[in-house]
mmCIF file of the N, C-alpha and C atoms, coordinates in Angstrom:
data_MODEL
# 
_entry.id   MODEL 
# 
loop_
_atom_site.group_PDB 
_atom_site.id 
_atom_site.type_symbol 
_atom_site.label_atom_id 
_atom_site.label_alt_id 
_atom_site.label_comp_id 
_atom_site.label_asym_id 
_atom_site.label_entity_id 
_atom_site.label_seq_id 
_atom_site.pdbx_PDB_ins_code 
_atom_site.Cartn_x 
_atom_site.Cartn_y 
_atom_site.Cartn_z 
_atom_site.occupancy 
_atom_site.B_iso_or_equiv 
_atom_site.pdbx_formal_charge 
_atom_site.auth_seq_id 
_atom_site.auth_comp_id 
_atom_site.auth_asym_id 
_atom_site.auth_atom_id 
_atom_site.pdbx_PDB_model_num 
ATOM 1   N N  . MET A 1 1  ? 0.926  -1.245  -0.037  1.00 0.00 ? 1  MET A N  1 
ATOM 2   C CA . MET A 1 1  ? -0.032 0.006   0.058   1.00 0.00 ? 1  MET A CA 1 
ATOM 3   C C  . MET A 1 1  ? 0.773  1.267   0.013   1.00 0.00 ? 1  MET A C  1 
ATOM 4   N N  . GLY A 1 2  ? 0.491  2.307   -0.407  1.00 0.00 ? 2  GLY A N  1 
ATOM 5   C CA . GLY A 1 2  ? 1.259  3.480   -0.385  1.00 0.00 ? 2  GLY A CA 1 
ATOM 6   C C  . GLY A 1 2  ? 2.027  3.771   -1.585  1.00 0.00 ? 2  GLY A C  1 
ATOM 7   N N  . GLU A 1 3  ? 2.578  2.700   -2.271  1.00 0.00 ? 3  GLU A N  1 
ATOM 8   C CA . GLU A 1 3  ? 3.293  2.897   -3.435  1.00 0.00 ? 3  GLU A CA 1 
ATOM 9   C C  . GLU A 1 3  ? 2.434  3.001   -4.628  1.00 0.00 ? 3  GLU A C  1 
ATOM 10  N N  . SER A 1 4  ? 2.906  3.974   -5.576  1.00 0.00 ? 4  SER A N  1 
ATOM 11  C CA . SER A 1 4  ? 2.226  4.169   -6.657  1.00 0.00 ? 4  SER A CA 1 
ATOM 12  C C  . SER A 1 4  ? 2.535  3.184   -7.810  1.00 0.00 ? 4  SER A C  1 
ATOM 13  N N  . GLU A 1 5  ? 1.588  2.976   -8.679  1.00 0.00 ? 5  GLU A N  1 
ATOM 14  C CA . GLU A 1 5  ? 1.792  2.162   -9.893  1.00 0.00 ? 5  GLU A CA 1 
ATOM 15  C C  . GLU A 1 5  ? 2.905  2.704   -10.793 1.00 0.00 ? 5  GLU A C  1 
ATOM 16  N N  . PRO A 1 6  ? 3.798  1.938   -11.369 1.00 0.00 ? 6  PRO A N  1 
ATOM 17  C CA . PRO A 1 6  ? 4.749  2.424   -12.320 1.00 0.00 ? 6  PRO A CA 1 
ATOM 18  C C  . PRO A 1 6  ? 4.129  3.118   -13.474 1.00 0.00 ? 6  PRO A C  1 
ATOM 19  N N  . VAL A 1 7  ? 4.592  4.170   -13.939 1.00 0.00 ? 7  VAL A N  1 
ATOM 20  C CA . VAL A 1 7  ? 4.191  4.873   -15.123 1.00 0.00 ? 7  VAL A CA 1 
ATOM 21  C C  . VAL A 1 7  ? 4.911  4.439   -16.239 1.00 0.00 ? 7  VAL A C  1 
ATOM 22  N N  . GLY A 1 8  ? 4.532  4.889   -17.439 1.00 0.00 ? 8  GLY A N  1 
ATOM 23  C CA . GLY A 1 8  ? 5.154  4.379   -18.687 1.00 0.00 ? 8  GLY A CA 1 
ATOM 24  C C  . GLY A 1 8  ? 6.675  4.689   -18.765 1.00 0.00 ? 8  GLY A C  1 
ATOM 25  N N  . GLU A 1 9  ? 6.959  5.764   -18.275 1.00 0.00 ? 9  GLU A N  1 
ATOM 26  C CA . GLU A 1 9  ? 8.487  6.202   -18.348 1.00 0.00 ? 9  GLU A CA 1 
ATOM 27  C C  . GLU A 1 9  ? 9.304  5.200   -17.364 1.00 0.00 ? 9  GLU A C  1 
ATOM 28  N N  . ASP A 1 10 ? 8.749  4.920   -16.145 1.00 0.00 ? 10 ASP A N  1 
ATOM 29  C CA . ASP A 1 10 ? 9.411  4.016   -15.257 1.00 0.00 ? 10 ASP A CA 1 
ATOM 30  C C  . ASP A 1 10 ? 9.582  2.605   -15.896 1.00 0.00 ? 10 ASP A C  1 
ATOM 31  N N  . ILE A 1 11 ? 8.503  2.151   -16.535 1.00 0.00 ? 11 ILE A N  1 
ATOM 32  C CA . ILE A 1 11 ? 8.498  0.880   -17.082 1.00 0.00 ? 11 ILE A CA 1 
ATOM 33  C C  . ILE A 1 11 ? 9.557  0.866   -18.336 1.00 0.00 ? 11 ILE A C  1 
ATOM 34  N N  . GLN A 1 12 ? 9.618  1.858   -19.058 1.00 0.00 ? 12 GLN A N  1 
ATOM 35  C CA . GLN A 1 12 ? 10.546 1.896   -20.252 1.00 0.00 ? 12 GLN A CA 1 
ATOM 36  C C  . GLN A 1 12 ? 11.947 1.972   -19.664 1.00 0.00 ? 12 GLN A C  1 
ATOM 37  N N  . ASP A 1 13 ? 12.235 2.717   -18.658 1.00 0.00 ? 13 ASP A N  1 
ATOM 38  C CA . ASP A 1 13 ? 13.522 2.697   -17.993 1.00 0.00 ? 13 ASP A CA 1 
ATOM 39  C C  . ASP A 1 13 ? 13.980 1.274   -17.570 1.00 0.00 ? 13 ASP A C  1 
ATOM 40  N N  . ALA A 1 14 ? 13.058 0.618   -16.875 1.00 0.00 ? 14 ALA A N  1 
ATOM 41  C CA . ALA A 1 14 ? 13.435 -0.698  -16.446 1.00 0.00 ? 14 ALA A CA 1 
ATOM 42  C C  . ALA A 1 14 ? 13.558 -1.687  -17.585 1.00 0.00 ? 14 ALA A C  1 
ATOM 43  N N  . LEU A 1 15 ? 12.824 -1.580  -18.672 1.00 0.00 ? 15 LEU A N  1 
ATOM 44  C CA . LEU A 1 15 ? 13.131 -2.358  -19.900 1.00 0.00 ? 15 LEU A CA 1 
ATOM 45  C C  . LEU A 1 15 ? 14.373 -2.090  -20.447 1.00 0.00 ? 15 LEU A C  1 
ATOM 46  N N  . ASP A 1 16 ? 14.676 -0.834  -20.564 1.00 0.00 ? 16 ASP A N  1 
ATOM 47  C CA . ASP A 1 16 ? 15.987 -0.420  -21.128 1.00 0.00 ? 16 ASP A CA 1 
ATOM 48  C C  . ASP A 1 16 ? 17.113 -1.014  -20.303 1.00 0.00 ? 16 ASP A C  1 
ATOM 49  N N  . TRP A 1 17 ? 17.006 -0.860  -19.016 1.00 0.00 ? 17 TRP A N  1 
ATOM 50  C CA . TRP A 1 17 ? 18.067 -1.457  -18.158 1.00 0.00 ? 17 TRP A CA 1 
ATOM 51  C C  . TRP A 1 17 ? 18.281 -3.040  -18.326 1.00 0.00 ? 17 TRP A C  1 
ATOM 52  N N  . ALA A 1 18 ? 17.109 -3.707  -18.414 1.00 0.00 ? 18 ALA A N  1 
ATOM 53  C CA . ALA A 1 18 ? 17.071 -5.050  -18.545 1.00 0.00 ? 18 ALA A CA 1 
ATOM 54  C C  . ALA A 1 18 ? 17.610 -5.517  -19.896 1.00 0.00 ? 18 ALA A C  1 
ATOM 55  N N  . ARG A 1 19 ? 17.378 -4.809  -21.032 1.00 0.00 ? 19 ARG A N  1 
ATOM 56  C CA . ARG A 1 19 ? 17.915 -5.080  -22.337 1.00 0.00 ? 19 ARG A CA 1 
ATOM 57  C C  . ARG A 1 19 ? 19.401 -4.896  -22.397 1.00 0.00 ? 19 ARG A C  1 
ATOM 58  N N  . GLN A 1 20 ? 19.895 -3.897  -21.630 1.00 0.00 ? 20 GLN A N  1 
ATOM 59  C CA . GLN A 1 20 ? 21.304 -3.491  -21.584 1.00 0.00 ? 20 GLN A CA 1 
ATOM 60  C C  . GLN A 1 20 ? 22.028 -4.687  -20.784 1.00 0.00 ? 20 GLN A C  1 
ATOM 61  N N  . ARG A 1 21 ? 21.473 -5.125  -19.686 1.00 0.00 ? 21 ARG A N  1 
ATOM 62  C CA . ARG A 1 21 ? 22.151 -6.189  -18.906 1.00 0.00 ? 21 ARG A CA 1 
ATOM 63  C C  . ARG A 1 21 ? 22.150 -7.494  -19.737 1.00 0.00 ? 21 ARG A C  1 
ATOM 64  N N  . LEU A 1 22 ? 21.048 -7.926  -20.315 1.00 0.00 ? 22 LEU A N  1 
ATOM 65  C CA . LEU A 1 22 ? 21.000 -8.992  -21.203 1.00 0.00 ? 22 LEU A CA 1 
ATOM 66  C C  . LEU A 1 22 ? 22.048 -8.995  -22.368 1.00 0.00 ? 22 LEU A C  1 
ATOM 67  N N  . GLU A 1 23 ? 22.228 -7.790  -22.910 1.00 0.00 ? 23 GLU A N  1 
ATOM 68  C CA . GLU A 1 23 ? 23.314 -7.640  -24.031 1.00 0.00 ? 23 GLU A CA 1 
ATOM 69  C C  . GLU A 1 23 ? 24.638 -7.845  -23.319 1.00 0.00 ? 23 GLU A C  1 
ATOM 70  N N  . GLU A 1 24 ? 24.871 -7.284  -22.298 1.00 0.00 ? 24 GLU A N  1 
ATOM 71  C CA . GLU A 1 24 ? 26.224 -7.458  -21.528 1.00 0.00 ? 24 GLU A CA 1 
ATOM 72  C C  . GLU A 1 24 ? 26.548 -9.001  -21.196 1.00 0.00 ? 24 GLU A C  1 
ATOM 73  N N  . MET A 1 25 ? 25.449 -9.746  -20.906 1.00 0.00 ? 25 MET A N  1 
ATOM 74  C CA . MET A 1 25 ? 25.621 -11.041 -20.495 1.00 0.00 ? 25 MET A CA 1 
ATOM 75  C C  . MET A 1 25 ? 25.649 -12.033 -21.855 1.00 0.00 ? 25 MET A C  1 
ATOM 76  N N  . GLY A 1 26 ? 25.491 -11.353 -22.973 1.00 0.00 ? 26 GLY A N  1 
ATOM 77  C CA . GLY A 1 26 ? 25.677 -12.125 -24.263 1.00 0.00 ? 26 GLY A CA 1 
ATOM 78  C C  . GLY A 1 26 ? 24.464 -12.946 -24.591 1.00 0.00 ? 26 GLY A C  1 
ATOM 79  N N  . VAL A 1 27 ? 23.282 -12.497 -23.969 1.00 0.00 ? 27 VAL A N  1 
ATOM 80  C CA . VAL A 1 27 ? 22.040 -13.347 -24.298 1.00 0.00 ? 27 VAL A CA 1 
ATOM 81  C C  . VAL A 1 27 ? 21.759 -13.253 -25.751 1.00 0.00 ? 27 VAL A C  1 
ATOM 82  N N  . PHE A 1 28 ? 21.827 -12.154 -26.407 1.00 0.00 ? 28 PHE A N  1 
ATOM 83  C CA . PHE A 1 28 ? 21.335 -11.954 -27.713 1.00 0.00 ? 28 PHE A CA 1 
ATOM 84  C C  . PHE A 1 28 ? 22.346 -12.528 -28.853 1.00 0.00 ? 28 PHE A C  1 
ATOM 85  N N  . MET A 1 29 ? 23.436 -13.032 -28.347 1.00 0.00 ? 29 MET A N  1 
ATOM 86  C CA . MET A 1 29 ? 24.495 -13.556 -29.230 1.00 0.00 ? 29 MET A CA 1 
ATOM 87  C C  . MET A 1 29 ? 24.130 -14.830 -29.952 1.00 0.00 ? 29 MET A C  1 
ATOM 88  N N  . THR A 1 30 ? 23.212 -15.578 -29.394 1.00 0.00 ? 30 THR A N  1 
ATOM 89  C CA . THR A 1 30 ? 22.820 -16.929 -29.917 1.00 0.00 ? 30 THR A CA 1 
ATOM 90  C C  . THR A 1 30 ? 21.309 -16.802 -30.212 1.00 0.00 ? 30 THR A C  1 
ATOM 91  N N  . GLN A 1 31 ? 20.863 -17.750 -31.108 1.00 0.00 ? 31 GLN A N  1 
ATOM 92  C CA . GLN A 1 31 ? 19.496 -17.621 -31.573 1.00 0.00 ? 31 GLN A CA 1 
ATOM 93  C C  . GLN A 1 31 ? 18.532 -18.007 -30.348 1.00 0.00 ? 31 GLN A C  1 
ATOM 94  N N  . ASP A 1 32 ? 18.979 -18.926 -29.462 1.00 0.00 ? 32 ASP A N  1 
ATOM 95  C CA . ASP A 1 32 ? 18.055 -19.356 -28.394 1.00 0.00 ? 32 ASP A CA 1 
ATOM 96  C C  . ASP A 1 32 ? 18.395 -18.659 -26.966 1.00 0.00 ? 32 ASP A C  1 
ATOM 97  N N  . GLY A 1 33 ? 19.273 -17.753 -27.077 1.00 0.00 ? 33 GLY A N  1 
ATOM 98  C CA . GLY A 1 33 ? 19.738 -17.021 -25.870 1.00 0.00 ? 33 GLY A CA 1 
ATOM 99  C C  . GLY A 1 33 ? 18.658 -16.334 -25.072 1.00 0.00 ? 33 GLY A C  1 
ATOM 100 N N  . LEU A 1 34 ? 17.664 -15.829 -25.643 1.00 0.00 ? 34 LEU A N  1 
ATOM 101 C CA . LEU A 1 34 ? 16.606 -15.080 -24.781 1.00 0.00 ? 34 LEU A CA 1 
ATOM 102 C C  . LEU A 1 34 ? 15.825 -16.273 -24.202 1.00 0.00 ? 34 LEU A C  1 
ATOM 103 N N  . ARG A 1 35 ? 15.540 -17.349 -24.934 1.00 0.00 ? 35 ARG A N  1 
ATOM 104 C CA . ARG A 1 35 ? 14.723 -18.556 -24.461 1.00 0.00 ? 35 ARG A CA 1 
ATOM 105 C C  . ARG A 1 35 ? 15.441 -19.082 -23.169 1.00 0.00 ? 35 ARG A C  1 
ATOM 106 N N  . TRP A 1 36 ? 16.686 -19.164 -23.362 1.00 0.00 ? 36 TRP A N  1 
ATOM 107 C CA . TRP A 1 36 ? 17.515 -19.806 -22.269 1.00 0.00 ? 36 TRP A CA 1 
ATOM 108 C C  . TRP A 1 36 ? 17.488 -18.971 -21.077 1.00 0.00 ? 36 TRP A C  1 
ATOM 109 N N  . ALA A 1 37 ? 17.557 -17.506 -21.164 1.00 0.00 ? 37 ALA A N  1 
ATOM 110 C CA . ALA A 1 37 ? 17.635 -16.653 -20.034 1.00 0.00 ? 37 ALA A CA 1 
ATOM 111 C C  . ALA A 1 37 ? 16.145 -16.653 -19.413 1.00 0.00 ? 37 ALA A C  1 
ATOM 112 N N  . ALA A 1 38 ? 15.219 -16.774 -20.201 1.00 0.00 ? 38 ALA A N  1 
ATOM 113 C CA . ALA A 1 38 ? 13.729 -16.795 -19.664 1.00 0.00 ? 38 ALA A CA 1 
ATOM 114 C C  . ALA A 1 38 ? 13.632 -18.084 -18.811 1.00 0.00 ? 38 ALA A C  1 
ATOM 115 N N  . ALA A 1 39 ? 14.026 -19.257 -19.517 1.00 0.00 ? 39 ALA A N  1 
ATOM 116 C CA . ALA A 1 39 ? 14.020 -20.486 -18.681 1.00 0.00 ? 39 ALA A CA 1 
ATOM 117 C C  . ALA A 1 39 ? 14.772 -20.505 -17.405 1.00 0.00 ? 39 ALA A C  1 
ATOM 118 N N  . HIS A 1 40 ? 15.920 -20.062 -17.465 1.00 0.00 ? 40 HIS A N  1 
ATOM 119 C CA . HIS A 1 40 ? 16.702 -19.893 -16.228 1.00 0.00 ? 40 HIS A CA 1 
ATOM 120 C C  . HIS A 1 40 ? 16.043 -18.961 -15.183 1.00 0.00 ? 40 HIS A C  1 
ATOM 121 N N  . GLY A 1 41 ? 15.343 -17.896 -15.728 1.00 0.00 ? 41 GLY A N  1 
ATOM 122 C CA . GLY A 1 41 ? 14.787 -17.022 -14.699 1.00 0.00 ? 41 GLY A CA 1 
ATOM 123 C C  . GLY A 1 41 ? 13.550 -17.596 -14.127 1.00 0.00 ? 41 GLY A C  1 
ATOM 124 N N  . LEU A 1 42 ? 13.036 -18.545 -14.892 1.00 0.00 ? 42 LEU A N  1 
ATOM 125 C CA . LEU A 1 42 ? 11.740 -19.242 -14.186 1.00 0.00 ? 42 LEU A CA 1 
ATOM 126 C C  . LEU A 1 42 ? 12.089 -20.461 -13.341 1.00 0.00 ? 42 LEU A C  1 
ATOM 127 N N  . VAL A 1 43 ? 13.263 -21.059 -13.587 1.00 0.00 ? 43 VAL A N  1 
ATOM 128 C CA . VAL A 1 43 ? 13.742 -22.201 -12.801 1.00 0.00 ? 43 VAL A CA 1 
ATOM 129 C C  . VAL A 1 43 ? 14.187 -21.700 -11.403 1.00 0.00 ? 43 VAL A C  1 
ATOM 130 N N  . LEU A 1 44 ? 14.871 -20.659 -11.316 1.00 0.00 ? 44 LEU A N  1 
ATOM 131 C CA . LEU A 1 44 ? 15.433 -20.287 -10.024 1.00 0.00 ? 44 LEU A CA 1 
ATOM 132 C C  . LEU A 1 44 ? 14.377 -20.168 -8.941  1.00 0.00 ? 44 LEU A C  1 
ATOM 133 N N  . PRO A 1 45 ? 13.360 -19.386 -9.184  1.00 0.00 ? 45 PRO A N  1 
ATOM 134 C CA . PRO A 1 45 ? 12.426 -19.172 -8.079  1.00 0.00 ? 45 PRO A CA 1 
ATOM 135 C C  . PRO A 1 45 ? 11.484 -20.407 -8.002  1.00 0.00 ? 45 PRO A C  1 
ATOM 136 N N  . VAL A 1 46 ? 11.257 -21.170 -9.010  1.00 0.00 ? 46 VAL A N  1 
ATOM 137 C CA . VAL A 1 46 ? 10.210 -22.247 -8.946  1.00 0.00 ? 46 VAL A CA 1 
ATOM 138 C C  . VAL A 1 46 ? 10.996 -23.526 -8.223  1.00 0.00 ? 46 VAL A C  1 
ATOM 139 N N  . TRP A 1 47 ? 12.163 -23.884 -8.706  1.00 0.00 ? 47 TRP A N  1 
ATOM 140 C CA . TRP A 1 47 ? 12.663 -25.106 -8.351  1.00 0.00 ? 47 TRP A CA 1 
ATOM 141 C C  . TRP A 1 47 ? 13.736 -24.994 -7.306  1.00 0.00 ? 47 TRP A C  1 
ATOM 142 N N  . ARG A 1 48 ? 14.486 -23.890 -7.277  1.00 0.00 ? 48 ARG A N  1 
ATOM 143 C CA . ARG A 1 48 ? 15.725 -23.759 -6.271  1.00 0.00 ? 48 ARG A CA 1 
ATOM 144 C C  . ARG A 1 48 ? 15.129 -23.589 -4.874  1.00 0.00 ? 48 ARG A C  1 
ATOM 145 N N  . ASN A 1 49 ? 15.717 -24.356 -3.915  1.00 0.00 ? 49 ASN A N  1 
ATOM 146 C CA . ASN A 1 49 ? 15.305 -24.279 -2.501  1.00 0.00 ? 49 ASN A CA 1 
ATOM 147 C C  . ASN A 1 49 ? 13.911 -24.679 -2.301  1.00 0.00 ? 49 ASN A C  1 
ATOM 148 N N  . GLY A 1 50 ? 13.373 -25.625 -3.085  1.00 0.00 ? 50 GLY A N  1 
ATOM 149 C CA . GLY A 1 50 ? 11.969 -26.047 -3.054  1.00 0.00 ? 50 GLY A CA 1 
ATOM 150 C C  . GLY A 1 50 ? 11.931 -27.567 -2.656  1.00 0.00 ? 50 GLY A C  1 
ATOM 151 N N  . PRO A 1 51 ? 10.852 -28.242 -2.548  1.00 0.00 ? 51 PRO A N  1 
ATOM 152 C CA . PRO A 1 51 ? 10.644 -29.448 -2.101  1.00 0.00 ? 51 PRO A CA 1 
ATOM 153 C C  . PRO A 1 51 ? 11.436 -30.457 -2.974  1.00 0.00 ? 51 PRO A C  1 
ATOM 154 N N  . ILE A 1 52 ? 11.544 -30.234 -4.274  1.00 0.00 ? 52 ILE A N  1 
ATOM 155 C CA . ILE A 1 52 ? 12.286 -31.200 -5.210  1.00 0.00 ? 52 ILE A CA 1 
ATOM 156 C C  . ILE A 1 52 ? 13.779 -31.058 -4.792  1.00 0.00 ? 52 ILE A C  1 
ATOM 157 N N  . GLU A 1 53 ? 14.255 -29.977 -4.739  1.00 0.00 ? 53 GLU A N  1 
ATOM 158 C CA . GLU A 1 53 ? 15.681 -29.871 -4.402  1.00 0.00 ? 53 GLU A CA 1 
ATOM 159 C C  . GLU A 1 53 ? 15.941 -30.416 -2.986  1.00 0.00 ? 53 GLU A C  1 
ATOM 160 N N  . ASP A 1 54 ? 15.121 -30.147 -2.047  1.00 0.00 ? 54 ASP A N  1 
ATOM 161 C CA . ASP A 1 54 ? 15.178 -30.768 -0.605  1.00 0.00 ? 54 ASP A CA 1 
ATOM 162 C C  . ASP A 1 54 ? 15.150 -32.337 -0.717  1.00 0.00 ? 54 ASP A C  1 
ATOM 163 N N  . ALA A 1 55 ? 14.353 -32.897 -1.509  1.00 0.00 ? 55 ALA A N  1 
ATOM 164 C CA . ALA A 1 55 ? 14.415 -34.344 -1.647  1.00 0.00 ? 55 ALA A CA 1 
ATOM 165 C C  . ALA A 1 55 ? 15.757 -34.881 -2.241  1.00 0.00 ? 55 ALA A C  1 
ATOM 166 N N  . HIS A 1 56 ? 16.220 -34.116 -3.197  1.00 0.00 ? 56 HIS A N  1 
ATOM 167 C CA . HIS A 1 56 ? 17.497 -34.620 -3.855  1.00 0.00 ? 56 HIS A CA 1 
ATOM 168 C C  . HIS A 1 56 ? 18.688 -34.327 -2.860  1.00 0.00 ? 56 HIS A C  1 
ATOM 169 N N  . ALA A 1 57 ? 18.488 -33.481 -1.934  1.00 0.00 ? 57 ALA A N  1 
ATOM 170 C CA . ALA A 1 57 ? 19.616 -33.175 -0.950  1.00 0.00 ? 57 ALA A CA 1 
ATOM 171 C C  . ALA A 1 57 ? 19.456 -34.034 0.351   1.00 0.00 ? 57 ALA A C  1 
ATOM 172 N N  . SER A 1 58 ? 18.420 -34.866 0.436   1.00 0.00 ? 58 SER A N  1 
ATOM 173 C CA . SER A 1 58 ? 18.152 -35.574 1.580   1.00 0.00 ? 58 SER A CA 1 
ATOM 174 C C  . SER A 1 58 ? 19.170 -36.656 1.785   1.00 0.00 ? 58 SER A C  1 
ATOM 175 N N  . ARG A 1 59 ? 19.290 -37.207 3.019   1.00 0.00 ? 59 ARG A N  1 
ATOM 176 C CA . ARG A 1 59 ? 20.207 -38.244 3.223   1.00 0.00 ? 59 ARG A CA 1 
ATOM 177 C C  . ARG A 1 59 ? 19.900 -39.530 2.426   1.00 0.00 ? 59 ARG A C  1 
ATOM 178 N N  . PRO A 1 60 ? 20.829 -40.159 2.015   1.00 0.00 ? 60 PRO A N  1 
ATOM 179 C CA . PRO A 1 60 ? 20.619 -41.408 1.218   1.00 0.00 ? 60 PRO A CA 1 
ATOM 180 C C  . PRO A 1 60 ? 19.845 -42.498 2.096   1.00 0.00 ? 60 PRO A C  1 
ATOM 181 N N  . THR A 1 61 ? 18.942 -43.210 1.387   1.00 0.00 ? 61 THR A N  1 
ATOM 182 C CA . THR A 1 61 ? 18.163 -44.267 1.893   1.00 0.00 ? 61 THR A CA 1 
ATOM 183 C C  . THR A 1 61 ? 18.572 -45.591 1.311   1.00 0.00 ? 61 THR A C  1 
ATOM 184 N N  . SER A 1 62 ? 17.938 -46.645 1.638   1.00 0.00 ? 62 SER A N  1 
ATOM 185 C CA . SER A 1 62 ? 18.300 -48.003 0.963   1.00 0.00 ? 62 SER A CA 1 
ATOM 186 C C  . SER A 1 62 ? 18.041 -47.984 -0.387  1.00 0.00 ? 62 SER A C  1 
ATOM 187 N N  . ARG A 1 63 ? 17.052 -47.232 -1.004  1.00 0.00 ? 63 ARG A N  1 
ATOM 188 C CA . ARG A 1 63 ? 16.735 -47.168 -2.368  1.00 0.00 ? 63 ARG A CA 1 
ATOM 189 C C  . ARG A 1 63 ? 17.715 -46.280 -3.021  1.00 0.00 ? 63 ARG A C  1 
ATOM 190 N N  . ARG A 1 64 ? 18.117 -45.304 -2.414  1.00 0.00 ? 64 ARG A N  1 
ATOM 191 C CA . ARG A 1 64 ? 19.123 -44.235 -3.040  1.00 0.00 ? 64 ARG A CA 1 
ATOM 192 C C  . ARG A 1 64 ? 20.330 -44.243 -2.286  1.00 0.00 ? 64 ARG A C  1 
ATOM 193 N N  . THR A 1 65 ? 21.407 -44.765 -2.665  1.00 0.00 ? 65 THR A N  1 
ATOM 194 C CA . THR A 1 65 ? 22.656 -44.893 -1.868  1.00 0.00 ? 65 THR A CA 1 
ATOM 195 C C  . THR A 1 65 ? 23.708 -43.766 -2.231  1.00 0.00 ? 65 THR A C  1 
ATOM 196 N N  . ALA A 1 66 ? 23.449 -43.040 -3.253  1.00 0.00 ? 66 ALA A N  1 
ATOM 197 C CA . ALA A 1 66 ? 24.434 -41.955 -3.576  1.00 0.00 ? 66 ALA A CA 1 
ATOM 198 C C  . ALA A 1 66 ? 23.684 -40.720 -3.680  1.00 0.00 ? 66 ALA A C  1 
# 
């Protein structure tokens, strides 16, 4: 509450900054670079430090020895 919605100029500034950072990281140098960056951006908050990663990090059982 209390924060105002971003206006067109703020959104454009954020997009310009994001585009610049993606160019610096070389995302646009390959044909699938943007797709890879989007997939990576989705995976981090969805899968990292979640229940699937916790299961993989759990102690070995008789079924899973390594």
